[in-house]
C-alpha positions as CSV (number, residue, x, y, z in Angstrom):
1,M,0.3,0.1,0.0
2,S,1.3,3.3,-1.2
3,A,1.8,6.5,1.3
4,D,-1.3,8.1,-0.3
5,E,-3.1,4.8,-0.1
6,R,-2.6,4.9,3.6
7,I,-3.3,8.4,4.0
8,A,-6.6,8.1,2.4
9,Q,-7.6,5.1,4.4
10,H,-6.8,6.9,7.7
11,A,-8.2,10.5,6.5
12,A,-11.5,8.1,5.4
13,A,-11.6,6.3,8.7
14,G,-11.5,9.8,10.4
15,L,-14.3,11.5,7.9
16,T,-16.6,8.2,8.9
17,R,-15.8,9.4,12.9
18,A,-15.9,12.8,13.0
19,V,-18.7,14.6,14.8
20,D,-17.4,18.0,14.7
21,P,-18.4,19.5,11.3
22,D,-15.0,21.4,10.6
23,A,-12.7,18.2,11.2
24,S,-15.3,16.9,8.7
25,R,-14.4,19.3,6.4
26,H,-10.6,19.0,7.0
27,F,-11.0,14.9,6.4
28,Q,-12.8,15.7,3.3
29,A,-10.4,18.4,2.2
30,I,-7.6,15.5,2.3
31,L,-9.6,12.5,0.3
32,E,-9.9,15.1,-2.5
33,L,-6.2,16.3,-2.3
34,V,-4.9,12.5,-2.0
35,D,-7.2,12.1,-5.4
36,I,-5.9,15.1,-7.5
37,E,-2.1,14.6,-6.1
38,T,-2.6,10.4,-7.6
39,P,-0.7,10.3,-10.7
40,T,-2.6,9.3,-14.1
41,P,-1.4,5.5,-14.9
42,L,0.6,5.2,-17.6
43,M,-0.7,3.2,-20.3
44,E,1.3,1.4,-23.4
45,C,0.7,1.5,-27.1
46,P,-0.9,-1.7,-28.4
47,V,0.8,-1.4,-31.6
48,C,4.4,-0.1,-30.9
49,G,4.5,-0.7,-26.7
50,C,5.5,2.7,-26.3
51,A,4.4,4.1,-22.6
52,G,3.0,7.2,-21.6
53,L,0.3,9.0,-20.5
54,P,-2.9,8.4,-21.9
55,E,-3.6,11.5,-23.9
56,R,-0.2,11.3,-25.2
57,I,-0.4,7.6,-26.6
58,H,-3.3,8.4,-28.1
59,A,-1.8,11.5,-30.2
60,H,1.9,10.2,-30.7
61,E,3.1,9.3,-34.1
62,C,3.4,5.3,-33.8
63,T,6.7,4.0,-35.4
64,Q,4.9,1.0,-36.8
65,N,2.1,3.1,-38.2
66,R,4.8,5.0,-40.3
67,G,6.2,1.8,-41.3
68,E,9.7,2.5,-39.5
69,E,10.9,-0.1,-36.5
């Protein structure tokens, strides 16, 4: 389990037990921050095997599509 996952787990537990509305807002803010900071997983081009961010893989000029290797 990553550090972010552990933080999210503890923040979620705190949120379910928080009685004070201010405390609940703090726990919710932590969960949102951890979600924002979690990196986008990389994907692999099914044609050439190049790995990268999904939007870049969809837009990349695949060498095998151009007949180069």
